[in-house]
C-alpha positions as a Python dict, from the first residue, in 0.01 Angstrom:
ca = {
    (1, 'X'): (0, 0, 0),
    (2, 'X'): (-89, 100, -391),
    (3, 'X'): (-424, 49, -560),
    (4, 'X'): (-733, 242, -448),
    (5, 'X'): (-600, 383, -102),
    (6, 'X'): (-350, 633, -3),
    (7, 'X'): (-58, 463, 136),
    (8, 'X'): (-116, 533, 523),
    (9, 'X'): (66, 419, 844),
    (10, 'X'): (-121, 378, 1178),
    (11, 'X'): (86, 421, 1513),
    (12, 'X'): (-93, 423, 1878),
    (13, 'X'): (-348, 233, 2034),
    (14, 'X'): (-654, 64, 1849),
    (15, 'X'): (-928, 225, 2141),
    (16, 'X'): (-748, 584, 2147),
    (17, 'X'): (-947, 844, 1951),
    (18, 'X'): (-802, 876, 1589),
    (19, 'X'): (-616, 1167, 1474),
    (20, 'X'): (-564, 1161, 1070),
    (21, 'X'): (-208, 1334, 964),
    (22, 'X'): (-180, 1485, 615),
    (23, 'X'): (126, 1581, 455),
    (24, 'X'): (246, 1903, 275),
    (25, 'X'): (306, 1919, -120),
    (26, 'X'): (586, 1722, -244),
    (27, 'X'): (689, 1518, 91),
    (28, 'X'): (576, 1133, 236),
    (29, 'X'): (451, 1121, 617),
    (30, 'X'): (812, 1094, 699),
    (31, 'X'): (727, 1450, 729),
    (32, 'X'): (572, 1366, 1091),
    (33, 'X'): (874, 1133, 1215),
    (34, 'X'): (991, 1378, 1528),
    (35, 'X'): (607, 1450, 1562),
    (36, 'X'): (308, 1097, 1540),
    (37, 'X'): (490, 890, 1751),
    (38, 'X'): (482, 1061, 2075),
    (39, 'X'): (105, 1179, 1939),
    (40, 'X'): (50, 831, 1967),
    (41, 'X'): (59, 781, 2291),
    (42, 'X'): (-263, 921, 2348),
    (43, 'X'): (-451, 859, 1957),
    (44, 'X'): (-510, 634, 1691),
    (45, 'X'): (-228, 797, 1487),
    (46, 'X'): (-257, 766, 1107),
    (47, 'X'): (-38, 971, 863),
    (48, 'X'): (-116, 877, 543),
    (49, 'X'): (74, 1041, 126),
    (50, 'X'): (-28, 1251, -139),
    (51, 'X'): (-89, 1055, -412),
    (52, 'X'): (234, 943, -608),
    (53, 'X'): (388, 1045, -352),
    (54, 'X'): (586, 819, -107),
    (55, 'X'): (396, 516, -116),
    (56, 'X'): (52, 632, -236),
    (57, 'X'): (-43, 532, -652),
    (58, 'X'): (-43, 825, -853),
    (59, 'X'): (-333, 686, -1038),
    (60, 'X'): (-537, 783, -781),
    (61, 'X'): (-491, 1169, -885),
    (62, 'X'): (-517, 1320, -1227),
    (63, 'X'): (-491, 1653, -1463),
    (64, 'X'): (-734, 1978, -1348),
    (65, 'X'): (-763, 1749, -961),
    (66, 'X'): (-913, 1936, -639),
    (67, 'X'): (-825, 1966, -297),
    (68, 'X'): (-1223, 1772, -333),
    (69, 'X'): (-1065, 1493, -519),
    (70, 'X'): (-773, 1437, -257),
    (71, 'X'): (-1070, 1493, 62),
    (72, 'X'): (-1194, 1188, -107),
    (73, 'X'): (-910, 1007, -102),
    (74, 'X'): (-859, 1142, 302),
    (75, 'X'): (-1285, 987, 373),
    (76, 'X'): (-1242, 672, 215),
    (77, 'X'): (-867, 520, 350),
    (78, 'X'): (-1107, 605, 743),
    (79, 'X'): (-1383, 403, 624),
    (80, 'X'): (-1136, 152, 499),
    (81, 'X'): (-982, 222, 884),
    (82, 'X'): (-1312, 209, 1071),
    (83, 'X'): (-1311, 523, 1171),
    (84, 'X'): (-1629, 777, 1137),
    (85, 'X'): (-1527, 1090, 1281),
    (86, 'X'): (-1127, 1204, 1331),
    (87, 'X'): (-927, 1539, 1465),
    (88, 'X'): (-688, 1618, 1195),
    (89, 'X'): (-391, 1838, 1179),
    (90, 'X'): (-197, 1856, 796),
    (91, 'X'): (83, 2119, 711),
    (92, 'X'): (16, 2285, 359),
    (93, 'X'): (-188, 2090, 96),
    (94, 'X'): (-206, 1882, 393),
    (95, 'X'): (-395, 2201, 638),
    (96, 'X'): (-594, 2242, 274),
    (97, 'X'): (-704, 1901, 263),
    (98, 'X'): (-870, 1938, 646),
    (99, 'X'): (-1024, 2215, 548),
    (100, 'X'): (-1201, 2099, 297),
    (101, 'X'): (-1293, 1811, 583),
    (102, 'X'): (-1440, 2028, 814),
    (103, 'X'): (-1603, 2287, 558),
    (104, 'X'): (-1821, 2074, 380),
    (105, 'X'): (-1764, 1725, 586),
    (106, 'X'): (-1843, 1927, 947),
    (107, 'X'): (-1989, 1560, 1088),
    (108, 'X'): (-1640, 1333, 976),
    (109, 'X'): (-1443, 1613, 1181),
    (110, 'X'): (-1377, 1611, 1574),
    (111, 'X'): (-1128, 1913, 1578),
    (112, 'X'): (-862, 2034, 1348),
    (113, 'X'): (-528, 2170, 1263),
    (114, 'X'): (-445, 2372, 1016),
    (115, 'X'): (-47, 2396, 996),
    (116, 'X'): (141, 2642, 727),
    (117, 'X'): (-120, 2628, 495),
    (118, 'X'): (-393, 2924, 410),
    (119, 'X'): (-771, 2978, 279),
    (120, 'X'): (-608, 3004, -95),
    (121, 'X'): (-194, 2993, -175),
    (122, 'X'): (-151, 3292, -385),
    (123, 'X'): (-358, 3290, -679),
    (124, 'X'): (-362, 3024, -911),
    (125, 'X'): (-202, 3106, -1190),
    (126, 'X'): (198, 3016, -1014),
    (127, 'X'): (62, 2673, -948),
    (128, 'X'): (-84, 2597, -1317),
    (129, 'X'): (325, 2737, -1382),
    (130, 'X'): (468, 2484, -1182),
    (131, 'X'): (262, 2233, -1277),
    (132, 'X'): (327, 2322, -1655),
    (133, 'X'): (711, 2248, -1581),
    (134, 'X'): (681, 1992, -1369),
    (135, 'X'): (551, 1760, -1658),
    (136, 'X'): (804, 1946, -1871),
    (137, 'X'): (1123, 1887, -1665),
    (138, 'X'): (1056, 1647, -1411),
    (139, 'X'): (1133, 1770, -1039),
    (140, 'X'): (1454, 1735, -975),
    (141, 'X'): (1567, 2073, -1049),
    (142, 'X'): (1238, 2208, -787),
    (143, 'X'): (1348, 1979, -549),
    (144, 'X'): (1688, 2146, -601),
    (145, 'X'): (1526, 2441, -446),
    (146, 'X'): (1393, 2261, -182),
    (147, 'X'): (1527, 2366, 115),
    (148, 'X'): (1496, 2753, 81),
    (149, 'X'): (1108, 2674, 27),
    (150, 'X'): (1095, 2448, 286),
    (151, 'X'): (1393, 2538, 569),
    (152, 'X'): (1569, 2850, 733),
    (153, 'X'): (1874, 2903, 602),
    (154, 'X'): (2123, 2649, 747),
    (155, 'X'): (1867, 2346, 815),
    (156, 'X'): (1747, 2086, 625),
    (157, 'X'): (1594, 1722, 675),
    (158, 'X'): (1783, 1514, 335),
    (159, 'X'): (1507, 1238, 349),
    (160, 'X'): (1227, 1468, 318),
    (161, 'X'): (1404, 1639, -23),
    (162, 'X'): (1501, 1324, -155),
    (163, 'X'): (1119, 1250, -179),
    (164, 'X'): (1047, 1530, -333),
    (165, 'X'): (1308, 1409, -556),
    (166, 'X'): (1146, 1088, -629),
    (167, 'X'): (753, 1204, -679),
    (168, 'X'): (591, 1115, -908),
    (169, 'X'): (557, 1421, -1169),
    (170, 'X'): (157, 1377, -1262),
    (171, 'X'): (61, 1345, -910),
    (172, 'X'): (308, 1552, -846),
    (173, 'X'): (195, 1867, -1139),
    (174, 'X'): (-219, 1692, -1001),
    (175, 'X'): (-197, 1798, -666),
    (176, 'X'): (-17, 2133, -807),
    (177, 'X'): (-349, 2182, -988),
    (178, 'X'): (-561, 2146, -655),
    (179, 'X'): (-332, 2371, -546),
    (180, 'X'): (-449, 2614, -796),
    (181, 'X'): (-832, 2575, -813),
    (182, 'X'): (-861, 2620, -431),
    (183, 'X'): (-970, 2908, -254),
    (184, 'X'): (-1223, 2854, 55),
    (185, 'X'): (-1192, 3199, 224),
    (186, 'X'): (-1588, 3240, 203),
    (187, 'X'): (-1662, 2916, 387),
    (188, 'X'): (-1415, 2942, 643),
    (189, 'X'): (-1737, 3103, 900),
    (190, 'X'): (-1865, 2722, 822),
    (191, 'X'): (-1663, 2556, 1003),
    (192, 'X'): (-1749, 2445, 1338),
    (193, 'X'): (-1492, 2214, 1448),
    (194, 'X'): (-1290, 2344, 1733),
    (195, 'X'): (-957, 2443, 1496),
    (196, 'X'): (-612, 2596, 1573),
    (197, 'X'): (-391, 2701, 1287),
    (198, 'X'): (3, 2716, 1336),
    (199, 'X'): (187, 2937, 1145),
    (200, 'X'): (592, 2961, 1141),
    (201, 'X'): (661, 3292, 1166),
    (202, 'X'): (951, 3275, 877),
    (203, 'X'): (774, 3079, 637),
    (204, 'X'): (802, 3191, 283),
    (205, 'X'): (548, 3026, 127),
    (206, 'X'): (242, 3056, 389),
    (207, 'X'): (349, 3304, 622),
    (208, 'X'): (116, 3400, 926),
    (209, 'X'): (-66, 3638, 763),
    (210, 'X'): (-253, 3340, 535),
    (211, 'X'): (-291, 3165, 901),
    (212, 'X'): (-426, 3459, 1108),
    (213, 'X'): (-701, 3475, 773),
    (214, 'X'): (-808, 3187, 874),
    (215, 'X'): (-796, 3253, 1245),
    (216, 'X'): (-995, 3575, 1210),
    (217, 'X'): (-1289, 3398, 973),
    (218, 'X'): (-1335, 3074, 1170),
    (219, 'X'): (-1542, 3092, 1471),
    (220, 'X'): (-1296, 3074, 1835),
    (221, 'X'): (-979, 2941, 1675),
    (222, 'X'): (-687, 2952, 1775),
    (223, 'X'): (-373, 3081, 1611),
    (224, 'X'): (-3, 2982, 1733),
    (225, 'X'): (341, 3165, 1580),
    (226, 'X'): (673, 2921, 1582),
    (227, 'X'): (931, 3139, 1642),
    (228, 'X'): (1206, 3004, 1410),
    (229, 'X'): (991, 2790, 1182),
    (230, 'X'): (987, 2820, 806),
    (231, 'X'): (709, 2592, 612),
    (232, 'X'): (786, 2282, 711),
    (233, 'X'): (779, 2346, 1054),
    (234, 'X'): (693, 1934, 1206),
    (235, 'X'): (1028, 1886, 1057),
    (236, 'X'): (1228, 2211, 1171),
    (237, 'X'): (1041, 2208, 1532),
    (238, 'X'): (918, 1914, 1602),
    (239, 'X'): (848, 2010, 2021),
    (240, 'X'): (698, 2356, 1929),
    (241, 'X'): (429, 2153, 1731),
    (242, 'X'): (411, 1856, 1937),
    (243, 'X'): (293, 2111, 2218),
    (244, 'X'): (63, 2283, 2035),
    (245, 'X'): (-128, 2012, 1882),
    (246, 'X'): (-120, 1861, 2257),
    (247, 'X'): (-284, 2086, 2392),
    (248, 'X'): (-564, 2182, 2163),
    (249, 'X'): (-602, 1796, 2074),
    (250, 'X'): (-547, 1661, 2407),
    (251, 'X'): (-839, 1791, 2649),
    (252, 'X'): (-650, 1678, 2947),
    (253, 'X'): (-426, 1957, 2846),
    (254, 'X'): (-669, 2238, 2763),
    (255, 'X'): (-865, 2168, 3117),
    (256, 'X'): (-537, 2205, 3249),
    (257, 'X'): (-387, 2530, 3144),
    (258, 'X'): (-756, 2709, 3225),
    (259, 'X'): (-768, 2554, 3621),
    (260, 'X'): (-381, 2700, 3582),
    (261, 'X'): (-546, 3056, 3564),
    (262, 'X'): (-745, 2991, 3752),
    (263, 'X'): (-508, 2925, 4040),
    (264, 'X'): (-186, 3178, 3910),
    (265, 'X'): (-398, 3422, 3780),
    (266, 'X'): (-407, 3501, 3345),
    (267, 'X'): (-114, 3768, 3394),
    (268, 'X'): (135, 3484, 3485),
    (269, 'X'): (68, 3220, 3245),
    (270, 'X'): (15, 3530, 3020),
    (271, 'X'): (393, 3582, 3053),
    (272, 'X'): (480, 3216, 3048),
    (273, 'X'): (382, 3132, 2766),
    (274, 'X'): (517, 3431, 2630),
    (275, 'X'): (840, 3350, 2669),
    (276, 'X'): (827, 2973, 2517),
    (277, 'X'): (1090, 2877, 2310),
    (278, 'X'): (1114, 2499, 2137),
    (279, 'X'): (1336, 2453, 2354),
    (280, 'X'): (1048, 2473, 2643),
    (281, 'X'): (785, 2424, 2525),
    (282, 'X'): (775, 2067, 2568),
    (283, 'X'): (817, 2163, 2948),
    (284, 'X'): (489, 2370, 2975),
    (285, 'X'): (299, 2138, 2772),
    (286, 'X'): (405, 1911, 3068),
    (287, 'X'): (305, 2108, 3270),
    (288, 'X'): (-13, 2198, 3166),
    (289, 'X'): (-75, 1808, 3079),
    (290, 'X'): (50, 1693, 3414),
    (291, 'X'): (67, 1905, 3709),
    (292, 'X'): (-213, 2120, 3635),
    (293, 'X'): (-490, 1921, 3397),
    (294, 'X'): (-390, 1603, 3661),
    (295, 'X'): (-353, 1654, 3996),
    (296, 'X'): (-459, 2015, 4058),
    (297, 'X'): (-767, 1884, 3904),
    (298, 'X'): (-843, 1583, 4145),
    (299, 'X'): (-1057, 1613, 4371),
    (300, 'X'): (-1023, 1461, 4615),
    (301, 'X'): (-832, 1733, 4772),
    (302, 'X'): (-985, 2085, 4722),
    (303, 'X'): (-799, 2334, 4591),
    (304, 'X'): (-753, 2522, 4938),
    (305, 'X'): (-608, 2247, 5084),
    (306, 'X'): (-328, 2221, 4760),
    (307, 'X'): (-277, 2521, 4831),
    (308, 'X'): (-143, 2505, 5197),
    (309, 'X'): (38, 2148, 5074),
    (310, 'X'): (179, 2322, 4826),
    (311, 'X'): (310, 2636, 4973),
    (312, 'X'): (479, 2386, 5268),
    (313, 'X'): (641, 2193, 4958),
    (314, 'X'): (778, 2497, 4824),
    (315, 'X'): (947, 2570, 5214),
    (316, 'X'): (1111, 2259, 5217),
    (317, 'X'): (1267, 2248, 4918),
    (318, 'X'): (1385, 2679, 4988),
    (319, 'X'): (1189, 2729, 4615),
    (320, 'X'): (1194, 3139, 4727),
    (321, 'X'): (1041, 3225, 4367),
    (322, 'X'): (798, 2974, 4348),
    (323, 'X'): (668, 3057, 4662),
    (324, 'X'): (592, 3420, 4669),
    (325, 'X'): (410, 3289, 4284),
    (326, 'X'): (160, 3055, 4528),
    (327, 'X'): (119, 3265, 4823),
    (328, 'X'): (-61, 3529, 4544),
    (329, 'X'): (-208, 3179, 4437),
    (330, 'X'): (-357, 3083, 4795),
    (331, 'X'): (-455, 3486, 4809),
    (332, 'X'): (-620, 3414, 4498),
    (333, 'X'): (-820, 3051, 4621),
    (334, 'X'): (-908, 3199, 4948),
    (335, 'X'): (-632, 3153, 5220),
    (336, 'X'): (-648, 3454, 5483),
    (337, 'X'): (-317, 3577, 5589),
    (338, 'X'): (-379, 3407, 5915),
    (339, 'X'): (-393, 3088, 5698),
    (340, 'X'): (-72, 3179, 5544),
    (341, 'X'): (108, 3265, 5881),
    (342, 'X'): (-23, 2884, 6020),
    (343, 'X'): (71, 2652, 5747),
    (344, 'X'): (408, 2850, 5703),
    (345, 'X'): (433, 2849, 6111),
    (346, 'X'): (400, 2446, 6105),
    (347, 'X'): (702, 2408, 5878),
    (348, 'X'): (880, 2556, 6113),
    (349, 'X'): (849, 2246, 6307),
    (350, 'X'): (880, 2003, 6051),
    (351, 'X'): (1122, 2188, 5743),
    (352, 'X'): (1372, 2402, 6007),
    (353, 'X'): (1302, 2735, 6166),
    (354, 'X'): (1608, 2869, 5884),
    (355, 'X'): (1378, 2742, 5643),
    (356, 'X'): (1031, 2953, 5723),
    (357, 'X'): (1239, 3206, 5835),
    (358, 'X'): (1309, 3258, 5486),
    (359, 'X'): (947, 3181, 5421),
    (360, 'X'): (747, 3451, 5634),
    (361, 'X'): (974, 3660, 5434),
    (362, 'X'): (847, 3598, 5121),
    (363, 'X'): (531, 3568, 5271),
    (364, 'X'): (536, 3900, 5423),
    (365, 'X'): (665, 4072, 5077),
    (366, 'X'): (395, 3966, 4911),
    (367, 'X'): (141, 4007, 5119),
    (368, 'X'): (273, 4374, 5184),
    (369, 'X'): (207, 4396, 4801),
    (370, 'X'): (-120, 4259, 4768),
    (371, 'X'): (-225, 4554, 5060),
    (372, 'X'): (-47, 4868, 4877),
    (373, 'X'): (-203, 4750, 4555),
    (374, 'X'): (-536, 4769, 4722),
    (375, 'X'): (-537, 5060, 4817),
    (376, 'X'): (-377, 5219, 4502),
    (377, 'X'): (-671, 5084, 4368),
    (378, 'X'): (-893, 5238, 4616),
    (379, 'X'): (-753, 5540, 4594),
    (380, 'X'): (-767, 5533, 4217),
    (381, 'X'): (-1141, 5470, 4304),
    (382, 'X'): (-1131, 5749, 4540),
    (383, 'X'): (-967, 6029, 4253),
    (384, 'X'): (-1202, 5910, 3965),
    (385, 'X'): (-1487, 5903, 4191),
    (386, 'X'): (-1444, 6232, 4265),
    (387, 'X'): (-1339, 6367, 3931),
    (388, 'X'): (-1696, 6286, 3819),
    (389, 'X'): (-1863, 6466, 4049),
    (390, 'X'): (-1643, 6723, 4042),
    (391, 'X'): (-1784, 6723, 3612),
    (392, 'X'): (-2138, 6764, 3725),
    (393, 'X'): (-2148, 6959, 3887),
}
């Protein structure tokens, strides 16, 4: 659409929580093509275009524009759509808009994700020079270097490069003016919305240090770094970005991760998250949302009962590594060695003696390791107490 409002696309149920998605300079709402459809399963997703980009009218912005001006256009769009309070995720300039909204319009922002962005963009001069160049030469020369600025070597998204080439030069230059004037570093501590920072480890434009600076300043903010991602992470690593956004915006996933830690322990979850790759990200998200966020939180059964059922299922299918993990979880949840033994004895009747035999061997090893660890801890505590006594004498 054109006129006085930003071009936009709405996806997902009208009754779902609203989530606005903002683009990077030079791109269009197509930046979110591989992420938005998945997010729309649980959110009313509203993608918007910058002025002079995609379908938005260039007249919406002029020379000397600010990020506050862009944020005002986003609020006008939300008002038109009847959205009073919303979550917002934005890339680069879209992320800067989200930061401005969270600082200056906190009553409108329920949750915030800032992707490959910054609280300042390297000083005003480079952006003023780029704006002058675009006003003089147009966008074709700059679009020729888009791949190097946006992606790692050998990767491209032709649609986005074409969007860059076809953007309105005057509106693009005005957006450069907005980036030149943007510096929110002294105001980040005012952000009260739950905030996620997503950095591309290979991003030359807004490297991880820029996102870390925001994470350190915003109370309670979380930071995720995506290996192999450059500046347009939603286009290059959509699975990893999707998993991060779901975990942040979806309360079930967040609660699921908390329950997973309670049952399996921090050490195991930390290892699993550290080993996560773009290839496994969606599977980890599935586990957090479905297994831990829905099944293990169902109050119909107690966690003790769930542990017993889980042990039985793992024995039946011969999943011995998982069995060892859940024997530890069962002990953490209060099951005694005798109760675990009774469960495994029951499996001998219904799953077969060979399966139970292997399960007993696995459980015995885990219980022995637990006992050895307790002994070491007791000896360490005794040694520490003895040392204190000697020092006192």
